[in-house]
C-alpha positions as CSV (number, residue, x, y, z in Angstrom):
1,M,162.0,129.7,54.0
2,S,162.1,132.9,56.0
3,A,164.4,133.4,58.9
4,P,163.0,132.7,62.4
5,I,162.0,135.6,64.5
6,R,164.7,136.2,67.1
7,P,165.1,138.8,69.9
8,Q,168.3,140.8,70.3
9,P,171.3,138.9,71.8
10,G,171.2,138.7,75.6
11,I,167.5,139.0,76.1
12,L,166.8,135.2,76.3
13,D,169.6,135.0,78.9
14,I,167.4,137.1,81.3
15,A,165.7,135.2,84.1
16,L,162.3,136.6,85.0
17,Y,162.5,138.8,88.0
18,Q,160.9,137.3,91.2
19,G,159.4,139.7,93.6
20,G,158.8,139.0,97.3
21,Q,156.0,136.6,98.1
22,S,152.8,138.4,99.2
23,A,150.3,135.6,100.0
24,L,150.0,132.4,102.0
25,A,147.5,129.7,101.4
26,G,144.9,129.6,104.1
27,V,146.0,132.9,105.7
28,A,143.7,135.8,105.1
29,E,146.1,138.6,106.2
30,P,149.7,137.4,106.5
31,L,152.4,139.6,107.9
32,K,154.4,140.5,104.7
33,L,158.0,141.3,105.5
34,S,159.4,140.1,102.2
35,S,159.7,143.3,100.1
36,N,161.3,146.0,102.3
37,E,158.1,148.1,102.3
38,N,157.4,150.9,104.7
39,P,155.1,149.3,107.3
40,F,153.4,152.6,107.9
41,G,152.6,153.2,104.3
42,P,152.6,156.6,102.5
43,S,152.2,160.0,104.1
44,P,148.6,161.0,104.6
45,A,149.5,164.1,102.5
46,A,150.5,161.9,99.6
47,V,147.3,159.9,99.9
48,A,145.2,163.1,99.8
49,A,147.2,164.4,96.8
50,M,146.7,161.1,94.9
51,A,143.0,161.1,95.6
52,A,142.7,164.7,94.3
53,A,144.7,163.9,91.2
54,L,142.3,161.1,90.2
55,G,139.8,163.7,89.0
56,D,142.3,164.9,86.4
57,S,143.0,161.4,85.0
58,H,141.6,162.4,81.6
59,R,144.5,164.9,81.3
60,Y,148.0,164.0,80.2
61,P,150.6,164.4,82.9
62,S,153.6,166.8,82.8
63,T,156.3,165.7,80.4
64,D,159.2,167.3,82.2
65,H,158.1,166.5,85.8
66,G,159.0,170.0,86.8
67,P,157.1,170.3,90.0
68,L,158.3,167.0,91.3
69,R,161.9,167.7,90.4
70,A,161.7,171.1,92.1
71,A,160.3,169.4,95.3
72,I,163.0,166.8,95.3
73,A,165.7,169.5,94.8
74,L,164.3,171.5,97.7
75,A,164.2,168.5,100.0
76,E,167.5,167.1,99.1
77,G,169.5,170.2,98.2
78,L,170.0,169.2,94.6
79,D,170.0,170.9,91.2
80,A,166.5,170.4,89.7
81,D,167.9,170.6,86.2
82,R,170.1,167.5,86.9
83,I,167.3,165.3,88.0
84,I,165.4,162.8,85.8
85,C,162.3,161.0,87.1
86,G,161.4,157.4,86.2
87,V,159.2,154.4,86.8
88,G,161.1,153.5,90.0
89,S,164.8,153.8,90.1
90,D,164.7,150.6,88.0
91,E,163.8,152.6,84.9
92,I,166.8,154.9,85.5
93,I,169.0,151.9,85.7
94,H,167.6,150.6,82.4
95,F,168.1,154.0,80.8
96,L,171.7,154.1,81.8
97,C,172.4,150.6,80.3
98,Q,170.4,151.5,77.1
99,A,172.3,154.7,76.6
100,Y,175.8,153.8,77.6
101,A,176.3,150.0,77.3
102,G,176.0,147.6,74.4
103,P,177.7,144.7,72.6
104,G,181.4,144.4,73.4
105,Q,181.0,146.4,76.6
106,E,180.8,145.2,80.2
107,V,178.6,146.2,83.1
108,L,180.1,145.4,86.5
109,H,178.1,144.7,89.6
110,T,178.9,142.9,92.9
111,E,178.1,139.3,93.5
112,H,175.1,140.0,95.7
113,G,173.9,143.0,93.7
114,F,170.4,143.9,92.7
115,A,169.0,141.7,89.9
116,M,168.1,144.6,87.7
117,Y,171.8,145.4,87.0
118,R,172.2,142.1,85.2
119,I,168.8,142.3,83.5
120,S,169.3,145.8,82.1
121,A,172.8,145.0,80.9
122,L,171.7,141.9,79.0
123,A,168.7,143.8,77.6
124,A,171.2,146.3,76.1
125,G,173.3,143.6,74.6
126,A,176.2,144.2,77.1
127,T,178.0,141.6,79.2
128,P,177.2,141.7,82.9
129,V,180.2,140.9,85.1
130,E,179.9,139.8,88.7
131,V,182.6,141.0,91.1
132,P,183.2,139.3,94.5
133,E,182.3,141.1,97.7
134,R,184.3,140.8,101.0
135,E,182.3,139.6,104.0
136,R,179.1,140.8,102.4
137,V,180.5,144.3,101.8
138,V,181.3,145.9,98.4
139,D,185.0,145.3,97.7
140,V,186.5,148.4,96.1
141,D,189.8,146.7,95.3
142,A,188.1,143.8,93.5
143,I,186.1,146.2,91.3
144,L,189.1,148.3,90.4
145,A,191.1,145.2,89.6
146,R,188.3,144.0,87.2
147,A,187.4,147.3,85.6
148,G,189.0,148.0,82.2
149,S,188.7,149.8,78.9
150,D,185.6,147.7,78.1
151,T,183.8,148.6,81.3
152,A,180.9,151.0,80.5
153,L,179.1,151.0,83.9
154,V,179.7,150.0,87.5
155,F,176.6,149.5,89.7
156,I,176.8,149.4,93.5
157,A,173.9,149.6,95.9
158,N,174.7,151.5,99.1
159,P,173.3,150.5,101.5
160,A,173.3,147.2,99.8
161,N,170.4,144.8,99.2
162,P,170.1,142.0,100.5
163,T,173.0,142.4,102.9
164,A,172.0,145.8,104.4
165,T,175.8,146.6,104.7
166,F,177.3,150.1,104.0
167,L,180.3,151.3,102.2
168,P,181.8,154.5,103.7
169,L,181.9,157.6,101.5
170,D,185.7,157.7,101.5
171,Q,185.7,154.2,99.9
172,I,183.1,155.3,97.3
173,T,185.3,158.2,96.5
174,R,188.4,155.9,96.1
175,L,186.3,153.8,93.8
176,A,185.3,156.8,91.7
177,D,188.9,158.0,91.6
178,G,190.2,154.7,90.4
179,L,187.8,153.9,87.6
180,P,188.5,154.8,83.9
181,E,187.2,158.2,83.0
182,S,185.0,156.6,80.3
183,C,183.2,154.4,82.9
184,I,180.1,155.6,84.7
185,L,179.8,154.8,88.4
186,V,176.2,154.4,89.4
187,L,175.4,154.7,93.1
188,D,172.0,153.0,93.7
189,G,170.6,154.8,96.8
190,A,167.3,153.0,97.2
191,Y,168.0,152.7,100.9
192,A,170.1,155.8,101.4
193,E,167.5,157.5,103.7
194,F,168.0,154.7,106.3
195,A,171.8,155.4,106.6
196,P,172.2,158.4,109.0
197,G,174.2,161.3,107.5
198,Y,174.5,159.7,104.0
199,D,173.6,161.8,101.0
200,G,173.4,158.9,98.6
201,G,176.5,160.1,96.9
202,A,174.9,163.4,95.7
203,A,178.0,165.5,96.7
204,L,180.2,163.1,94.7
205,V,178.0,163.5,91.7
206,D,178.5,167.3,91.9
207,R,182.3,166.8,91.8
208,R,182.5,164.2,89.0
209,A,181.6,164.0,85.4
210,N,181.0,160.2,85.5
211,V,179.1,159.5,88.7
212,V,175.3,159.0,88.8
213,M,173.0,158.6,91.9
214,T,169.6,156.8,91.7
215,R,166.9,157.0,94.4
216,T,163.4,155.7,94.9
217,F,160.1,156.6,96.5
218,S,159.4,152.9,97.1
219,K,161.1,152.4,100.4
220,A,161.3,155.3,102.9
221,Y,158.4,157.1,101.3
222,G,156.1,154.1,101.2
223,L,155.1,154.5,97.6
224,G,156.2,151.1,96.1
225,G,152.9,150.8,94.4
226,L,153.2,154.1,92.5
227,R,156.6,153.2,90.9
228,V,158.5,156.5,91.1
229,G,162.2,157.0,91.3
230,Y,164.8,159.5,90.1
231,G,168.4,159.9,89.0
232,Y,170.8,162.7,89.7
233,A,173.7,163.1,87.3
234,P,175.9,165.6,85.4
235,R,173.9,167.7,82.9
236,A,175.4,165.9,79.9
237,I,174.2,162.5,81.2
238,I,170.7,163.8,82.1
239,D,170.4,165.2,78.5
240,V,171.2,161.8,77.1
241,L,168.8,160.0,79.3
242,N,165.9,162.4,78.6
243,R,166.3,161.6,74.9
244,I,165.2,158.0,75.5
245,R,162.8,158.6,78.3
246,G,159.1,158.3,77.3
247,P,157.4,161.7,77.4
248,F,154.6,160.5,79.8
249,N,156.5,157.8,81.7
250,L,154.9,158.8,85.1
251,S,151.2,159.2,85.6
252,G,149.6,162.3,87.1
253,V,148.6,160.4,90.2
254,A,152.2,159.2,90.7
255,L,153.6,162.7,90.2
256,A,151.1,164.2,92.7
257,G,151.7,161.5,95.3
258,A,155.5,161.7,95.1
259,E,155.6,165.5,95.2
260,A,153.4,165.5,98.4
261,A,155.4,162.7,99.9
262,V,158.8,164.3,99.5
263,G,157.4,167.5,101.0
264,D,156.1,165.8,104.1
265,R,159.4,165.8,106.0
266,A,157.8,165.1,109.4
267,W,156.2,161.8,108.2
268,V,159.4,160.4,106.7
269,A,161.5,161.5,109.7
270,E,159.1,159.6,112.0
271,C,159.2,156.5,109.8
272,L,163.0,156.6,109.8
273,R,163.1,157.1,113.6
274,V,161.0,154.0,114.2
275,N,162.9,152.0,111.7
276,A,166.3,152.8,113.4
277,S,165.0,151.8,116.8
278,E,163.2,148.7,115.7
279,R,166.1,147.7,113.4
280,A,168.5,147.7,116.3
281,R,166.1,145.7,118.4
282,L,165.6,143.1,115.7
283,V,169.4,142.8,115.1
284,A,170.0,142.3,118.8
285,G,167.2,139.8,119.1
286,L,168.5,137.7,116.2
287,R,172.1,137.7,117.5
288,Q,170.7,136.7,120.9
289,L,169.2,133.6,119.2
290,G,172.7,132.8,117.8
291,L,172.0,133.9,114.3
292,G,174.5,135.8,112.2
293,C,173.4,139.3,111.5
294,D,175.5,142.2,110.3
295,E,174.7,145.8,111.4
296,S,172.0,147.0,109.1
297,F,171.9,150.4,107.4
298,A,168.6,149.8,105.6
299,N,165.0,148.9,106.5
300,F,165.7,145.1,106.6
301,V,168.1,142.6,108.1
302,L,169.8,139.5,106.8
303,A,169.6,136.7,109.2
304,R,172.2,133.9,108.5
305,F,171.6,130.3,109.5
306,A,174.0,127.3,109.7
307,D,173.0,126.1,106.2
308,E,170.3,126.2,103.6
309,A,168.3,123.4,105.3
310,E,168.0,125.4,108.5
311,A,167.1,128.6,106.6
312,L,164.4,126.8,104.7
313,A,163.1,125.2,107.9
314,A,163.0,128.6,109.6
315,D,161.2,130.0,106.6
316,A,158.6,127.3,106.8
317,H,158.1,127.9,110.5
318,L,157.6,131.6,109.9
319,K,155.0,130.9,107.2
320,A,153.2,128.5,109.6
321,C,153.0,131.5,111.9
322,G,151.6,133.7,109.2
323,I,154.8,135.6,108.5
324,I,156.3,136.0,105.0
325,V,160.0,136.9,104.7
326,R,162.4,136.5,101.7
327,H,164.7,133.5,101.1
328,P,167.4,135.3,98.9
329,R,168.8,132.2,97.3
330,S,169.0,133.9,93.9
331,Y,171.2,136.6,95.5
332,G,173.7,134.0,96.8
333,F,172.3,133.6,100.3
334,A,170.7,130.2,100.4
335,H,171.6,130.0,104.1
336,A,169.9,133.2,105.0
337,L,166.5,135.0,105.3
338,R,166.0,138.7,104.6
339,I,163.5,140.2,107.0
340,T,161.9,143.6,106.5
341,V,161.9,145.8,109.7
342,G,158.2,146.2,110.6
343,R,156.3,147.8,113.3
344,A,157.1,147.0,116.9
345,E,154.4,144.4,117.1
346,D,155.5,142.9,113.8
347,N,159.1,142.4,115.0
348,D,157.8,140.9,118.2
349,R,156.0,138.3,116.2
350,V,159.2,137.6,114.2
351,L,161.4,137.2,117.2
352,A,158.8,135.1,119.0
353,A,158.5,132.7,116.0
354,L,162.2,132.4,115.6
355,T,162.7,131.8,119.3
356,E,160.2,129.0,119.1
357,F,161.9,127.6,116.0
358,R,165.4,127.7,117.7
359,G,163.9,125.9,120.7
360,M,162.5,123.2,118.4
361,A,165.8,122.7,116.6
């Protein structure tokens, strides 16, 4: 009898990723605030560039993503030769685990960290290790206490998801200084644009041989449907990652849309301005209702209720009002709801619905 077909160790331990809910039964156009999307969508320049690129869909796209890397470098003040583009920043995370982690090695992430850290570690045969946070903020001392000779990668999201909290740059630097030289610190900057004055860790990458920054076009640029992200790293790491990157991992339409989006600075600046104003208003409104809510450095807030039962009841009431938010139980917040910061009228609806809910409680 032949041996049974088995996948590599770790793969069957991966739970399927669950995205934010996008539909409600009986509601034609629900207000979707569950996936931290830009409520204003992509730049009109990006839409026009994508439409123009459709006519060349019979052509293979660029293999080196040169024009997009140059546009990113110009906008962010980076070295284009140290940028790698991927199918969202998720693919960069996966490349890092595939290239640098494996059986007998550990991949550290914080207790409320992005699910892809664990998924990509297991897919590479490595052991994911969860490190506690402190009051919903990355705990540098806890990470340093746990990291050791078997630690291949440390992932932290800053600003963090789903907490929206922020770790100051001096603390990130202290973390980088304290890790073993053989360990790569990965700074997931999916929400970096929403934290004023924060470069996502780019300057730290320039000063270290073992620090990598990842970024995405899915949030501030409103291109979640295109799946484009990038990594910024030392040349030696970029060289390794490009050896496992598929030659045509990004479509021509995606490349054109992302290049136009990163070049439209006025559009993204206006989106960030509205987000900051509406975010502050949403946080203040939630606190006024007696809900726990940390200061947010992202494009969403985490509203904390008394317990899971109250959070589920609030979620049900919001759905009855045609509003979809995220119940982040899988991230360790059964007693909370994550709410994307929408347009002014969207946030008015959220606060009105929760005011009604609190009055009924």
